[in-house]
C-alpha positions in Angstrom: 102.7 52.3 -25.7 101.7 53.3 -29.1 98.3 54.4 -30.1 95.4 51.9 -30.2 93.4 51.7 -33.5 89.8 52.0 -32.1 87.0 50.3 -34.0 83.4 49.7 -33.2 84.5 46.2 -32.3 86.9 47.2 -29.6 85.4 50.6 -28.6 83.5 49.3 -25.5 86.4 47.5 -24.0 89.2 50.0 -24.9 87.3 53.3 -24.2 84.0 52.9 -22.3 85.2 50.3 -19.8 88.8 51.7 -19.5 90.0 52.4 -15.9 92.2 55.2 -17.4 91.3 58.4 -19.3 91.4 57.8 -23.1 92.4 60.5 -25.6 90.6 59.8 -28.9 92.0 61.3 -32.1 89.2 61.4 -34.8 91.2 61.7 -38.1 91.3 60.8 -41.7 94.2 59.9 -44.2 93.3 62.9 -46.5 93.2 65.5 -43.7 96.2 67.8 -43.6 95.7 69.1 -40.1 95.2 65.3 -38.9 98.6 64.5 -40.4 100.2 67.4 -38.6 98.7 66.4 -35.2 99.4 62.7 -35.7 103.0 62.7 -34.6 102.1 64.8 -31.5 99.4 62.2 -30.6 101.9 59.3 -31.0 104.4 61.2 -28.8 101.7 61.7 -26.1 100.7 58.0 -26.2 104.4 57.2 -25.2 104.4 60.0 -22.5 101.3 58.7 -20.8 101.8 55.0 -20.8 100.4 53.6 -17.6 98.3 56.6 -16.8 96.1 57.0 -19.9 95.3 55.5 -23.2 95.5 57.1 -26.6 93.3 55.8 -29.4 92.9 56.8 -33.1 89.5 56.6 -35.0 89.6 56.7 -38.7 86.3 58.6 -39.5 86.2 57.1 -43.0 86.2 53.5 -41.6 84.2 54.2 -38.4 81.5 56.6 -39.3 79.2 55.3 -36.6 81.7 56.2 -34.0 82.2 59.7 -35.5 78.5 60.2 -35.5 78.1 58.9 -32.0 80.5 61.8 -30.9 79.0 64.4 -33.2 82.3 64.8 -35.0 81.8 67.5 -37.6 85.4 68.6 -38.3 88.7 66.8 -38.0 90.9 66.5 -36.3 88.6 66.3 -33.2 90.3 65.1 -30.0 88.0 63.9 -27.2 89.0 62.7 -23.7 86.7 60.1 -22.3 86.9 59.4 -18.4 84.7 56.9 -16.8 82.8 56.3 -20.0 81.8 60.0 -20.4 83.3 62.9 -22.5 85.5 64.9 -20.1 87.1 67.3 -22.7 87.2 67.9 -26.4 88.9 70.2 -29.0 88.9 70.5 -32.8 91.8 71.4 -35.0 95.6 71.2 -34.6 96.7 71.6 -31.0 100.1 71.7 -29.4 101.4 68.8 -27.2 101.0 71.0 -24.1 97.3 71.8 -24.9 96.6 68.1 -25.5 98.3 67.0 -22.4 96.1 69.5 -20.5 93.0 67.9 -21.9 94.0 64.7 -20.1 94.3 66.4 -16.7 
């Protein structure tokens, strides 16, 4: 499964009501570290098919969602489980570190 584009329109269904943990990648087109972590996030989305979801939120397009999660720097990666923030990190992270966030 590839990453899901998360918008305010599908956020409730895809994230808050998900029966699986959701890794959210808050990013922007102009962000260098975001472009570095992007392929890692894509790879994780394929590895966790069936056990977790991976969503990408463009902070330029979805400012309300970025504000709701108090995103100050990007990339910010947040894991939501059962509708609550379970883990989060800021900046480029290795695949292993991001996989550990999902545990």
